[in-house]
N, C-alpha and C positions, 0 to 999 in steps of 0.2 A: 504494500500500500504506500502511496506517495501523496503528499499534500503540498500544493503550491499556492501562493498568493501573489498575484501580479498587481503591484501598486499602481502601475500606469493604467491598466484597464479596469482595476478594482474588481477582479474576478478571483474567487477562491475555488480551486479545483481539488477534488478528492478522487484519486485514481485507485480503484479497488483491485483491478487486475490489468495486466498488459495484454490487451486484445484490441483488434480493429473495431472501430465504432461503425455499426451498421445502421443505427437509428437513434434519433434524439427526440425527446419529448419534453416540452415545457409544462410540467405537471401543475405548477403554480407560477404566477408571475415572478420571474427572476430565478427560478429553480429548474435547471435543465438536467434531466437524467439521460445518460447515454447507455445504449445496449449493444451487445454483440449480435452476430447472426443467429445465435441460438436463443436470443431473448433475455440473456443474463445481463444484469446491470454491470457496467464497466466503470463508470465514473459519474460524479455529481459535480455540477458547476453552479456556483452561487454568484449571480450577477449583482453589481452594486453591493459587494460584500461589506464594505465599511458601514453601510446603513443597516445590514441584516445580522451581522456577527459581531459580538463583543471582541474587540482586539483581534482582527483577522490576521495580524502580523505576529501573533503569539500563539503557541500551541502547548497544551499540557497533555501528556500521554499517560494513561493509567491502564494497567493490566488487572482486570477483575478476576478474582479467584486464583487458584493455583493448580498446576498440573501435578498429579501424584504419580 
C-alpha cells in the first residue's frame, strides 16, 4: 500500500495494490474509486484533500491486533 499527497493538485491518493486501472467511479463528490479489470478496488483518490482530510500532509500508521 502506498499513500501520496500532491500539494500542487491537492489530491490524496491511497494505492491499495499495483494493478492497471480499468474503471473509475466518483462515488461521492471528490471521492474517486479506481478498479481493476476484475472489479477489485485498486486505489482511492480524494480531491481537494486539504478541505476533506485533517492534515493531509501527515500520516499516522497503526497496526491493530497482533499476529500469533
